[in-house]
SERO-4910 file (N, C-alpha, C, O; in steps of 0.05 Angstrom, whole numbers):
BEGIN
 pado doro    nc1    nc2    nc3   cac1   cac2   cac3    cc1    cc2    cc3    oc1    oc2    oc3
  Met    A   -343    495     34   -317    483     33   -306    478     74   -284    470     84
  Thr    A   -320    482     80   -327    479    113   -323    443    116   -313    431    135
  His    A   -332    432     92   -326    394     96   -300    398     97   -287    388    115
  Leu    A   -289    412     76   -254    408     64   -242    413     92   -229    396    104
  Ile    A   -245    435    101   -231    445    128   -231    435    143   -215    441    161
  Glu    A   -249    411    149   -256    388    174   -228    367    167   -210    359    182
  Arg    A   -235    361    129   -217    340    123   -198    351    129   -178    339    138
  Phe    A   -199    373    128   -160    378    127   -146    377    161   -123    375    168
  Thr    A   -171    380    177   -161    391    214   -152    362    220   -132    356    232
  Glu    A   -180    338    206   -174    310    217   -143    303    202   -127    288    214
  Tyr    A   -136    315    175   -112    298    168    -84    315    190    -63    304    194
  Met    A    -89    332    196    -67    344    210    -67    331    238    -45    325    248
  Lys    A    -93    328    254    -94    317    279    -89    286    280    -97    276    301
  Ser    A    -79    269    262    -78    242    256    -48    245    241    -42    226    227
  Gly    A    -31    266    244     -4    270    237     14    277    259     14    269    283
  Arg    A     37    300    243     66    292    261     44    321    274     50    321    298
  Tyr    A     28    339    271     29    370    275     16    373    307     -5    362    313
  Asn    A     26    385    319     19    395    359     -7    409    350    -10    419    328
  Ser    A    -27    409    370    -42    419    377    -50    449    372    -73    455    365
  Gln    A    -31    466    376    -20    489    374    -22    499    342    -36    519    337
  Thr    A     -7    485    318     -8    498    307    -28    481    283    -24    483    258
  Val    A    -55    459    295    -69    447    274    -84    474    283    -92    486    263
  Val    A    -91    486    307   -120    512    311   -108    535    296   -126    550    288
  Ala    A    -89    541    291    -68    563    276    -71    564    256    -77    585    245
  Tyr    A    -67    533    240    -70    531    203   -107    535    206   -120    554    198
  Arg    A   -120    513    219   -147    506    217   -163    548    211   -179    558    195
  Asn    A   -143    559    240   -162    582    235   -156    604    209   -173    617    197
  Ala    A   -130    602    206   -114    619    171   -136    606    150   -143    621    132
  Ile    A   -146    581    152   -159    579    134   -187    579    129   -200    579    108
  Phe    A   -194    578    159   -228    594    156   -229    628    143   -247    636    129
  Val    A   -207    644    152   -201    667    154   -193    672    120   -195    695    109
  Phe    A   -185    652    108   -176    657     86   -210    648     73   -222    666     62
  Tyr    A   -223    619     76   -244    619     62   -263    636     61   -278    640     42
  Asn    A   -263    649     88   -275    682     86   -276    692     58   -292    689     39
  Ala    A   -250    707     61   -246    723     34   -251    711     11   -254    727     -8
  Val    A   -253    690      7   -262    679    -16   -285    654    -21   -287    634    -36
  Arg    A   -297    664     -5   -322    646     -8   -338    647    -41   -347    627    -52
  Asp    A   -339    673    -50   -360    668    -76   -345    670    -87   -353    683   -107
  Met    A   -318    665    -91   -307    667   -119   -300    641   -127   -296    624   -110
  Pro    A   -298    637   -155   -306    602   -168   -268    590   -158   -248    601   -149
  Gln    A   -271    576   -163   -234    560   -153   -223    569   -177   -198    572   -175
  Ser    A   -230    574   -199   -216    573   -229   -203    605   -224   -188    614   -242
  Lys    A   -206    622   -202   -192    652   -199   -187    643   -168   -190    659   -151
  Ile    A   -182    626   -165   -164    630   -140   -140    616   -150   -137    591   -146
  Thr    A   -121    631   -163    -90    627   -176    -73    615   -156    -79    609   -133
  Asp    A    -45    609   -171    -26    624   -141    -18    652   -144      1    659   -131
  Glu    A    -28    666   -157    -25    699   -157    -43    710   -146    -39    731   -134
  Phe    A    -68    699   -147    -80    708   -123    -72    707    -97    -65    725    -81
  Ile    A    -75    676    -95    -66    666    -70    -34    688    -52    -28    694    -29
  Gly    A    -20    693    -84     10    702    -71      5    734    -65     22    749    -56
  Asn    A    -12    738    -69    -30    775    -68    -36    776    -42    -24    789    -25
  Tyr    A    -59    756    -36    -70    760      0    -55    755      7    -59    766     29
  Leu    A    -26    742     10    -11    734     35      6    751     39     18    753     60
  Lys    A     14    773     11     39    799     13     17    820     25     28    837     39
  Glu    A     -8    823     23    -34    832     30    -35    835     63    -41    856     75
  Leu    A    -25    796     81    -31    799    105     -7    809    125     -5    819    148
  Thr    A     17    797     98     40    811    118     43    837    120     63    845    130
  Glu    A     26    853    111     27    886    102     10    886    139     17    895    161
  Lys    A    -10    873    130    -36    878    154    -31    874    186    -41    881    207
  Lys    A    -14    860    180    -14    831    201     26    831    212     47    840    203
  Asp    A     18    817    235     54    808    242     57    790    222     39    777    212
  Lys    A     83    792    218     91    784    193     95    750    197     93    738    176
  Asn    A    101    736    218    107    716    227     77    696    224     71    675    213
  Glu    A     62    717    239     27    701    234     13    704    202    -11    706    198
  Ala    A     24    704    191     28    713    156     34    697    149     21    681    136
  Ile    A     65    695    157     86    665    140     66    634    142     60    618    125
  Gln    A     56    637    180     48    611    178     28    616    175     15    598    186
  Ala    A      8    638    161    -10    632    151     -7    610    106    -15    590     95
  Gly    A      7    630    103     24    619     79     28    582     79     20    567     62
  Lys    A     44    575    108     48    554    113     23    534    110     21    517     93
  Ala    A      3    541    131    -21    531    127    -44    527     94    -58    507     90
  Leu    A    -43    545     80    -60    545     56    -39    533     43    -49    521     24
  Lys    A     -1    527     43     14    510     20      0    480     34     -2    462     17
  Leu    A     -6    476     52    -10    448     58    -35    442     57    -37    419     49
  Phe    A    -56    453     62    -77    451     47    -82    445     24    -94    424     21
  Tyr    A    -74    460     -1    -78    454    -24    -63    428    -27    -74    411    -41
  Glu    A    -40    420    -16    -30    401    -28    -46    379    -16    -41    358    -28
  Val    A    -62    374      2    -71    362     27    -96    352      9   -101    329      3
  Ile    A   -113    378      0   -143    361     -5   -146    366    -49   -160    356    -67
  Phe    A   -127    382    -46   -133    396    -75   -108    378    -95   -108    378   -120
  Asn    A    -95    369    -82    -73    358    -96    -44    384   -120    -30    386   -140
  Arg    A    -50    394    -99    -39    421   -115    -12    441   -108    -10    461    -94
  Lys    A      3    431   -119     26    446   -109     30    471   -108     45    478   -125
  Leu    A     22    491    -93     23    526   -101     64    538   -107     86    532    -98
  Gly    A     55    554   -124     94    550   -128     97    580   -121    110    597   -133
  Ile    A     84    584   -100     88    606    -77    116    601    -59    124    578    -56
  Lys    A    131    626    -45    135    615    -19    111    636     -1     97    656     -6
  Ser    A    116    616     24    101    632     49     89    654     59     69    660     72
  Thr    A    116    667     43    119    700     53    101    710     17    107    733     11
  Gly    A     85    698     -1     68    691    -19     84    700    -53     73    698    -75
  Glu    A    117    714    -46    136    716    -60    144    692    -87    164    678    -83
  Ala    A    128    689   -110    127    669   -133    162    661   -124    182    673   -117
  Lys    A    152    626   -128    185    615   -128    199    615   -157    185    609   -177
  Glu    A    229    623   -159    243    627   -163    251    593   -183    264    575   -172
  Gln    A    241    591   -214    239    568   -225    268    563   -224    282    582   -230
  Lys    A    280    539   -217    315    542   -227    310    517   -250    296    497   -245
  Leu    A    323    520   -275    315    493   -297    341    486   -294    358    502   -291
  Pro    A    345    455   -293    360    434   -290    377    438   -318    369    444   -340
  Asp    A    417    429   -304    420    424   -327    416    403   -346    417    380   -336
  Ile    A    413    406   -372    410    378   -381    429    372   -404    435    389   -421
  Leu    A    442    338   -405    464    330   -429    441    321   -454    420    310   -453
  Thr    A    455    332   -474    446    322   -491    460    290   -493    478    281   -480
  Lys    A    444    274   -516    444    243   -527    470    242   -528    484    227   -514
  Glu    A    479    258   -546    509    246   -557    534    259   -532    558    257   -537
  Glu    A    525    269   -511    547    267   -494    538    255   -473    551    258   -452
  Ile    A    501    231   -475    513    211   -451    527    193   -462    541    177   -450
  Lys    A    522    195   -497    529    166   -507    565    167   -497    581    149   -492
  Lys    A    568    195   -496    604    191   -487    609    193   -468    632    199   -461
  Ile    A    586    187   -447    599    184   -417    595    150   -421    618    142   -418
  Leu    A    579    131   -425    576    113   -424    592     99   -441    600     77   -434
  Tyr    A    598    106   -460    622     95   -473    651     93   -454    668     76   -456
  Ala    A    650    117   -433    675    117   -417    675     98   -397    698     91   -392
  Val    A    660     89   -384    659     64   -365    656     37   -382    641     25   -397
  Thr    A    687     34   -365    682      2   -361    681    -24   -348    688    -47   -353
  Asn    A    665    -10   -323    655    -28   -300    626    -42   -317    605    -31   -323
  Ile    A    632    -57   -320    600    -76   -320    572    -64   -309    552    -55   -320
  Lys    A    583    -68   -272    575    -65   -260    555    -31   -258    530    -28   -257
  His    A    584     -4   -259    574     19   -264    565     22   -290    542     30   -292
  Lys    A    576     17   -308    550     18   -326    527      8   -332    516     12   -353
  Ala    A    519     -7   -314    490    -25   -314    479      6   -301    465     22   -313
  Val    A    488      8   -276    471     27   -254    466     56   -280    444     67   -281
  Leu    A    480     60   -290    476     91   -303    463     80   -335    457    100   -349
  Leu    A    458     59   -347    435     48   -359    407     53   -352    388     65   -363
  Leu    A    410     40   -332    373     41   -316    369     65   -317    352     72   -334
  Ile    A    386     92   -297    379    101   -282    367    125   -322    346    138   -324
  Tyr    A    385    124   -338    389    135   -362    345    121   -378    328    137   -384
  Asn    A    343    100   -378    340     81   -394    296    102   -382    277    112   -393
  Thr    A    306     94   -356    274    101   -342    269    117   -326    247    120   -314
  Gly    A    299    138   -323    290    163   -304    286    167   -275    275    185   -262
  Leu    A    302    139   -268    303    137   -235    324    152   -222    347    157   -229
  Arg    A    312    159   -202    338    187   -185    342    146   -176    333    123   -176
  Ile    A    370    168   -168    401    149   -149    395    142   -133    415    141   -118
  Ser    A    378    134   -122    366    126    -88    343    105   -111    337     89    -93
  Glu    A    336    100   -122    312     81   -131    330     66   -148    318     47   -159
  Ala    A    350     67   -154    373     52   -179    388     42   -156    386     18   -151
  Ile    A    402     56   -140    416     36   -105    399     14   -100    410     -8   -103
  His    A    374     15    -91    360      0    -69    338    -25    -92    320    -41    -84
  Leu    A    349    -19   -126    339    -42   -127    343    -67   -110    360    -68    -93
  Lys    A    321    -95   -118    334   -122   -116    319   -134   -136    296   -129   -143
  Val    A    342   -157   -148    340   -179   -161    313   -178   -173    308   -170   -196
  Asn    A    289   -189   -146    258   -192   -153    242   -171   -157    218   -172   -152
  Asp    A    254   -145   -170    249   -124   -179    246   -115   -204    240    -93   -214
  Leu    A    254   -137   -213    260   -148   -249    249   -174   -256    246   -197   -246
  Asp    A    242   -159   -282    227   -198   -294    237   -180   -326    229   -162   -340
  Leu    A    262   -202   -323    272   -192   -364    246   -200   -376    234   -190   -395
  Asn    A    239   -222   -361    210   -238   -399    207   -216   -404    219   -205   -423
  Lys    A    188   -204   -387    170   -183   -389    179   -153   -404    165   -138   -417
  Gly    A    214   -152   -395    218   -127   -394    210   -101   -375    207    -77   -381
  Val    A    208   -112   -353    202    -77   -341    209    -86   -310    213   -109   -302
  Ile    A    209    -65   -297    220    -58   -266    196    -56   -244    177    -41   -242
  Lys    A    202    -69   -234    183    -55   -208    193    -16   -184    209    -26   -168
  Ile    A    193      0   -180    208     18   -171    183     19   -150    160     17   -158
  Trp    A    192     22   -123    172     10    -98    173     48    -89    191     64    -94
  Asn    A    155     50    -80    151     83    -62    170     76    -43    190     61    -45
  Lys    A    162     91    -25    183     93      9    166     77     21    173     54     26
  Gly    A    148     82     27    126     57     48    132     28     35    133      8     49
  His    A    138     25      0    142      3      4    110    -14      2    108    -39      6
  Lys    A     91     -1     -3     63    -12      4     58     -7    -33     53    -30    -41
  Asp    A     58      3    -46     57     18    -74     80     13    -95    103     12    -84
  Tyr    A     80      8   -128    101     12   -136     96     17   -164     73     10   -172
  Arg    A    112     27   -184    108     34   -201    129     22   -227    154     19   -224
  Glu    A    116     17   -246    120    -11   -263    139      3   -291    130     24   -300
  Leu    A    146      0   -295    161     18   -325    174     -7   -337    178    -29   -326
  Ser    A    183      4   -372    195    -10   -379    219     -8   -395    223     13   -406
  Leu    A    234    -26   -397    254    -31   -401    258    -27   -434    243    -38   -449
  Ala    A    279    -10   -443    291    -17   -481    296    -42   -490    294    -56   -469
  Pro    A    301    -57   -509    313    -79   -510    347    -81   -504    357   -101   -494
  Asn    A    359    -62   -512    387    -62   -508    400    -65   -481    420    -79   -475
  Ile    A    381    -46   -462    383    -51   -440    372    -85   -422    382    -95   -402
  Ile    A    356    -94   -433    356   -116   -422    376   -130   -430    391   -142   -414
  Asp    A    381   -129   -457    407   -145   -461    434   -150   -447    448   -170   -446
  Tyr    A    437   -127   -436    455   -110   -429    457   -122   -392    472   -130   -374
  Ile    A    443   -119   -396    431   -129   -352    436   -161   -358    451   -173   -343
  Lys    A    425   -175   -382    425   -201   -374    462   -206   -370    476   -218   -353
  Arg    A    469   -191   -391    507   -197   -397    511   -188   -359    523   -205   -344
  Tyr    A    501   -164   -347    511   -162   -325    519   -182   -301    538   -186   -287
  Tyr    A    486   -197   -306    470   -224   -280    488   -246   -296    496   -262   -278
  Val    A    498   -254   -319    518   -276   -321    546   -266   -311    566   -281   -305
  Lys    A    545   -245   -310    582   -239   -300    586   -240   -272    601   -257   -262
  Glu    A    568   -215   -251    575   -208   -236    559   -229   -210    570   -233   -189
  Lys    A    525   -244   -220    511   -262   -210    501   -260   -193    495   -280   -180
  Pro    A    490   -222   -179    476   -211   -161    449   -237   -151    434   -252   -163
  Asp    A    455   -230   -126    436   -249   -107    411   -237    -96    389   -243   -104
  Asp    A    415   -221    -79    392   -202    -68    385   -178    -90    374   -177   -112
  Ile    A    402   -155    -67    404   -134    -78    422   -127   -109    446   -132   -112
  Leu    A    407   -118   -126    413   -114   -163    450   -115   -154    466   -133   -151
  Phe    A    449    -84   -152    481    -69   -144    488    -79   -122    475    -72   -103
  Pro    A    509    -99   -117    512    -96    -87    544    -86    -88    559    -94   -106
  Gly    A    551    -71    -71    574    -68    -63    593    -87    -49    583   -108    -38
  Glu    A    617    -82    -48    635   -100    -31    631   -115     -5    640   -134      7
  Lys    A    610    -94     -2    593   -117     32    567   -129     29    554   -137     49
  Gly    A    559   -129      5    533   -142    -13    516   -123     -1    492   -130      1
  Thr    A    521    -99      8    499    -71     22    506    -63    -18    521    -70    -36
  Pro    A    477    -41    -10    476    -30    -35    497     -7    -38    509     -1    -17
  Tyr    A    505      6    -64    524     18    -71    504     48    -47    484     49    -32
  Ser    A    519     61    -55    527     85    -38    520    112    -54    532    111    -76
  Ser    A    508    134    -53    495    150    -74    526    166    -74    533    182    -92
  Arg    A    543    159    -52    567    184    -61    584    161    -76    606    171    -81
  Asn    A    582    137    -84    601    126   -105    592    117   -122    603    101   -136
  Val    A    568    126   -127    547    124   -160    569    148   -172    582    151   -192
  Gln    A    565    164   -145    570    198   -161    604    196   -163    615    207   -182
  Leu    A    615    188   -150    635    182   -155    652    172   -189    669    183   -202
  Phe    A    637    145   -193    642    141   -222    632    154   -245    642    157   -267
  Phe    A    602    162   -234    600    179   -255    616    197   -263    617    203   -287
  Gln    A    632    211   -242    650    245   -257    671    237   -253    686    255   -245
  Ser    A    687    203   -257    697    190   -264    697    197   -300    710    213   -313
  Ala    A    679    180   -308    668    175   -328    665    206   -346    670    209   -369
  Leu    A    655    224   -328    644    255   -339    672    262   -358    674    264   -382
  Lys    A    696    265   -333    714    259   -344    739    257   -361    756    274   -366
  Lys    A    734    232   -367    730    204   -394    727    214   -409    745    219   -425
  Ala    A    703    223   -415    692    239   -441    698    256   -442    691    267   -463
  Gly    A    714    273   -426    729    299   -431    698    321   -435    694    338   -452
  Leu    A    681    314   -414    661    333   -404    660    345   -373    642    354   -359
  Ser    A    689    342   -368    692    347   -348    676    382   -342    671    383   -318
  Asp    A    672    395   -349    671    431   -347    636    427   -354    625    447   -362
  Lys    A    624    405   -351    595    409   -352    576    402   -322    576    382   -308
  Asn    A    560    427   -319    555    416   -291    531    400   -282    508    407   -277
  Ala    A    546    370   -284    533    350   -284    534    327   -254    553    321   -239
  Thr    A    509    319   -253    511    305   -230    493    267   -242    483    262   -263
  Val    A    496    249   -219    481    235   -232    449    236   -242    438    222   -258
  His    A    441    257   -227    408    268   -223    399    286   -243    377    297   -245
  Thr    A    440    288   -271    422    298   -295    414    278   -309    397    284   -326
  Leu    A    424    249   -309    417    232   -321    383    230   -319    373    213   -334
  Arg    A    370    242   -306    344    240   -299    332    261   -313    315    261   -330
  His    A    350    287   -299    333    301   -324    337    304   -358    326    321   -372
  Ser    A    354    284   -366    350    280   -391    337    268   -404    332    271   -428
  Tyr    A    330    251   -384    315    228   -394    286    246   -404    278    246   -427
  Ala    A    274    260   -383    252    273   -378    251    287   -408    233    281   -423
  Val    A    273    309   -418    269    321   -432    269    319   -460    255    333   -476
  His    A    291    293   -467    301    275   -482    262    260   -494    253    262   -516
  Ala    A    249    248   -471    223    226   -473    197    256   -492    182    253   -512
  Leu    A    199    266   -484    179    289   -483    193    302   -509    173    312   -520
  Glu    A    212    309   -525    228    314   -555    215    291   -568    207    293   -592
  Ala    A    212    267   -554    204    243   -565    172    231   -576    164    212   -589
  Gly    A    154    260   -560    128    246   -568    115    231   -540     94    218   -541
  Met    A    126    233   -522    124    219   -505     96    245   -488     96    269   -490
  Asp    A     76    225   -472     56    252   -463     63    258   -430     69    241   -413
  Ile    A     62    278   -426     70    295   -408     59    285   -371     69    284   -349
  His    A     34    279   -381     23    250   -360     37    234   -350     39    230   -326
  Leu    A     52    219   -374     54    185   -372     91    193   -358    104    184   -340
  Leu    A     96    218   -382    125    221   -362    121    221   -331    136    211   -314
  Gln    A     95    237   -328     92    250   -293     95    210   -277    112    206   -260
  Tyr    A     79    189   -287     82    173   -277    104    155   -277    105    137   -260
  Ile    A    125    158   -296    148    148   -299    165    153   -278    175    136   -263
  Leu    A    170    179   -278    183    195   -254    174    200   -230    184    218   -216
  Gly    A    152    182   -222    139    179   -200    137    209   -177    143    212   -153
  His    A    126    229   -199    118    253   -193     89    256   -183     69    244   -192
  Lys    A     89    275   -160     63    271   -147     54    293   -160     30    294   -158
  Phe    A     62    310   -171     47    345   -182     59    339   -212     81    329   -219
  Leu    A     39    349   -225     45    350   -249     62    388   -262     74    396   -282
  Gln    A     57    395   -247     79    418   -238    105    412   -240    123    426   -249
  Thr    A    107    394   -232    138    388   -219    143    375   -254    159    387   -269
  Thr    A    133    358   -260    142    348   -285    142    369   -321    154    367   -342
  Ala    A    122    388   -311    118    412   -329    143    425   -336    149    436   -357
  Ile    A    159    424   -312    190    432   -317    202    445   -343    210    465   -354
  Tyr    A    196    412   -346    215    399   -371    199    405   -399    206    394   -420
  Asn    A    178    423   -398    177    422   -429    193    464   -434    197    472   -456
  Gln    A    197    474   -419    213    489   -413    244    482   -432    252    500   -446
  Leu    A    256    462   -431    273    446   -432    270    445   -469    279    461   -485
  Ala    A    256    422   -475    249    402   -487    254    423   -519    255    447   -511
  Asn    A    256    422   -541    260    425   -561    240    400   -583    248    380   -594
  Ile    A    214    411   -582    200    394   -593    188    394   -625    167    404   -631
  Asp    A    201    384   -638    189    384   -663    164    375   -674    159    352   -683
  Leu    A    140    404   -672    115    383   -686    111    365   -706     95    346   -704
  Thr    A    133    372   -736    127    363   -755    131    329   -752    119    315   -768
  Lys    A    148    318   -732    160    288   -730    128    280   -705    131    257   -698
  Leu    A    117    286   -700    104    281   -685     74    264   -701     60    274   -718
  Arg    A     71    238   -687     59    230   -712     18    236   -701      6    228   -681
  Asn    A     10    247   -719    -17    252   -716    -48    219   -714    -64    212   -732
  Pro    A    -46    214   -702    -76    191   -703    -89    183   -720   -100    161   -719
  Ile    A    -92    207   -746   -102    217   -764    -93    193   -781   -109    175   -786
  Gln    A    -64    194   -789    -51    168   -805    -54    145   -799    -47    127   -815
  Asp    A    -67    138   -772    -69    101   -771   -103     93   -786   -115     72   -783
  Ile    A   -111    112   -799   -137    110   -820   -120    112   -849   -102    125   -859
  Asn    A   -143     84   -858   -130     78   -883   -143     93   -897   -165     84   -892
  Leu    A   -149    118   -917   -173    124   -930   -174    110   -952   -197    113   -960
  Asn    A   -157     92   -971   -166     76   -993   -188     61   -990   -200     55  -1011
  Glu    A   -198     51   -959   -213     28   -944   -236     42   -942   -240     60   -926
  Gly    A   -255     30   -962   -286     47   -956   -288     69   -971   -271     73   -989
  Glu    A   -312     90   -967   -322    124   -967   -316    129   -953   -327    116   -935
  Leu    A   -300    146   -944   -301    166   -923   -318    209   -925   -307    231   -924
  Asn    A   -335    204   -926   -338    235   -925   -340    258   -910   -351    257   -889
  Phe    A   -332    277   -916   -330    293   -898   -343    314   -907   -350    311   -930
  Ser    A   -350    349   -888   -360    370   -898   -347    385   -871   -343    380   -848
  Leu    A   -343    402   -886   -334    424   -880   -359    435   -855   -352    441   -832
  Tyr    A   -379    436   -861   -403    453   -851   -426    434   -849   -448    442   -841
***
């Protein structure tokens, strides 16, 4: 594990961490390593790390223990691509479940939108589970309507994920193209710059009110949450959903499993693709 600590140290040195933080975090990881060096990784659970930090808080200065917690969280994220579900104090994080709209409620909201551009924005967000920032910064060149795909670039604009569009969304975007004729920004505001998040929230709230759903605790981001739950209920694999949503950690995506009402009887079993009448299939139970 010492080579992993060295990797972690180099990561911090190449980033925004000052020398004091690098030394403190490195020392905290070495202390932790000495405590768990004989344990298999499978036993080092979030609960175990949480209890370790709580014990550290009781034995040492509280601020020192919190710093150790921050070091461990960063270490596991950088080295193991694992997001610890604990606070820096060792306490388990309370996981607040997001609010979800039903398909019928979303249909009412979309029907309440009369502006073609506004509706196109909301349709894209619900169709692909986009973040609002991703939707408003889309460019015309990011869409390939012939292939039915859209490119969503990451923050550094060095990489992207390619998502598919539903046929009815493609048709609607084509209608939007013909009417609005966007040039560079897909959804430009009055000055040709991207819509602001606030503007999108405003016309979403207006549609919510027109649809008779103003009592709902919903924002544009609720469309993204709702897409995720509805996709799981339709049988989508959670790893594919993680890719579509652009989540770094699977744990972030897994929260939607707690909200999805999955009917196992409606999921297609792969054996259904085998024609049992072709040839002879012999099965033995023993």
